[in-house]
N, C-alpha and C positions, 0 to 999 in steps of 0.2 A: 087203625091202630097200632104202632108198635109193640109185639111181643117177646120179650125175652124170656127162653126158657132153659133156667139152667139146673141141669141135674148131673147123678153123677151116675147116669147110664155106662156111660164110655161110646170113645170118638166111635160112629159108625153106627153103633149100636141099633136095629131095631126099634127099641122102646119110645126113642126119640122119632120115630113116625108115627105109632100110633099115638103116643101121645099129641102130638100136635094134630092126627085126625081128629082124635076127638074134642081138644079146643076149638078147632076152626068149628066142630058142630054148634058151638056153642056160641064162637065169636069169629063168622065168616066175614070179616074186613079186614081180620085181622094178619097183617106179618108176622111169621116168627121166625125170631132168628136163635139156634139152638147152642148152647153152650155146655159140653162136659166136664166135668171137674171129675178129679179122681175119688173113688170108693170111700163115701164117708165125709168125705174132706167137710166138715163144716164150714170150717176156719176160708176154705177158695169160696165157697159160697156166698159166706158174708162178704169176705170180700171185691168179690163182683157183684153180689146185688149193691152196693155201697157206689161200685165204680159208674155201673151203669144207670141206675136210681139215680145220683146228686150231683151226673155232669149233664150238662146241655144236651137237647137231643130235641124230638117231638113233641107237645106236650100231652099227645095220647096216647100214652105208654104205660105198658101192664107190664111187669117183673113178676114172672111165676115160677118159684122154686122149688126143687125137691131136692132131698136130700137127706133121708131120716133112715141115720142110724141103728134105730131103737134101742138104744141103750138109758132110753129116761127109767126104764122098768127092768132088770136081769132076771125076772121070772120068767117062766113060760107063758108065751102070747097066747089069750084070748082070742078066737076070730081074726088073726092076722093083725090085732090093734098095735097103733106105734103111735110117737108124737103129734098133736093138734096141730090143727090150719090156723095161722093166724094174717089178719090183713095192717098193712101199714099203709099211711099215706103222706107221704113226702115235700117238704115245703114247694116242689115244685108242681107237683098235683100229681105227681108219679104216685099208680099204686102198686102195692105188694103184697104179693100172694106166696103164700107157700108155709110151711112147713119149721117149727117151731124148735129146734134142735140145736145142742151145742152152739156154736158161735152165728147161726145163720142173722140172725139179728142184730147182732152187736153192735156192726159198722157205723148202722142207720137210726141204732136206740136213742139216742141221743138229738138227733135229728126231726124226726117222726111227729109227723103233727096229730096223727091219730095212730092208736096200736092196742091191734083189739085181738083175741080168737075169735076164730068163725064156725059155728054151729053146725056142723057136718060130721059124721059117723069116724069115727080112729078107726076102725075097723071094717072089714065086711069083703075085704079083696088083699092081697101078698101085692095087687101093682093099685096104690089107691089113688097116686098122680094122674092115671086113666082112668078108672072104673069110680071113683067116688069125689076127685078135688073140683074137676073141669065144672060141672054144673056150678060150681061157689064162685068158683073164678068169672063165670059167665054172668054171671046175675052182677057181681062186684062191676066188670067192665060195662057194664048197662046203667050204672049206678043204683043197682037196687042192695042196700047195703042191712038189708031183713036178715038174714043169716048171722049178722054180729053179735057177738055175747060179751066177756068179760072183757074189759080195757086192762091191757098190761100197761104194767111201768116199765121205766127204763132199771131200774132195783133189781129188777123181776128178772133182766137177762144178764147174763155174764158180759164182763169189758173184752172187747178187744185184746188177746197180748201183746204186749209192745215188742217182742225180743224172738219170732219166727218168722220162715220163707212161706210165701204168701201162695207165692207163684212163679213159675219159670218157664218166661215165654218161648217162642219159637228159635231167637239167637241164645238160646242159651242164658240170658241175663233173669237174675234173682229178685223176683218182687221180695220186699218185705214187710213187716207191721213195724218199723220201726219209725215213730215220725221226726220229719228232717227236722223241727223246729227244735227234738232235742238232744240233735246233735252239734256242739259248740268247738268245731275244727276251722282251719283258717286255708285254705285252696293249698293241695300240692303238700298239705300235711301228710306225714305218712302215718300210719293205722296198722292193726293187724286185727284180722276177723279170725274169729272162729265161726264155723256152721260145724255142727252136728261132731264131728270126732275131727276135721281138718282143718289147720291154720295156714292162714297165708299174709302175707305183705301185701298191702294194700294204699292206695294213694284218694285222700278225699278230694272231691273234683264240686266246683259250684253250676259243672254243666257239663252234659253228658259227654262232648268228644274233646273234654279239655284236658287230654291227658296222650300220651303217646302211644303206635300202635303197640299192643302185647302187654300193657298195663294192666291190671286190674283196680278200678275204681269201686269208692266207696259214695254214692251222689244222689242226693234228690232226686226220683226217677221221674216216670211219665204219670204216675197214677199217683191220684187225690182230686181235692174237689173243694170248689170255695164254700166256706158257709157263711151264714148269716152275719155275722158281723164282720164280713168281707175280707177275712183270712182266710189264708188255701192250705188245706192241709194238703203236703206232702208225703210219700213214703219214701223212705231209702232203699237204692236199689247198688246189687255189684254187679258191673260189668267190666266185660274182659276186652277191648277193645282189638279184633283179627281175632278173636276167641270165643272161648266158653268159659263162662263162671261156675256154671254146673258143670261142669269136666275139671275144671279147676277145684272146686270142693267135693268132687270124691260124690258126683251125680247125689244129691241131695232130697229128699224126700219133703214134699209137702209139710210144716208144722214143725220143721226140724228147727230146733234153737239158734238163733244168731249170737252172738257176742262180740262186744268189742276190747280187745285183750289193755289195747295201748290208743 
């Protein structure tokens, strides 16, 4: 089984090793791939749950995600209680187990064949993804659904915003949550883009490298997936050939607003 562990522990954080160890105790055959998102970034978590879950890969696949800002209740916490655990089954039989917080389920909510809460403790440990949740993930990986609780409905889950920075890749490309099909521009048409407080000219491109070196492009990126109707969802991306769009826009943080001014 391929198991994607998506969490906001931080790159190189020993928490990944601890959770991996506990997951392997429950699912010994798993091959675990760790992906770190910024602290409390439920948007990035949800984006990668969609990207890794809805695209082609091994059929025997589980996504285990933990980004729990504990923002569902502003009051003092009893027994380290936080947001609850959920289960989703995607159309390609990929299983998703993780905390329902913010946008963690937003990118898959309209595709999931099954959406349920999981009946496990919401407290008991500051480190629930190590101490509480792996047993439930292991049971679900083995096909045991006895822990499933109430059904979740898509309308209970917030829509993914369509104007945010979703991710910055290693080349400084800015992946956004702007759906490509909402953009009505001609190739090489000039646009003005604002990310946070920084504004820059850009060229619309329908292909990543159809712009000269040193030009900022606004184009459908490499992230997205095919939906059941046969349509392909693609997310717009900002990239600077030979440079870094992230630097051009003053190193924006994830979740900052992206606006097309012209």
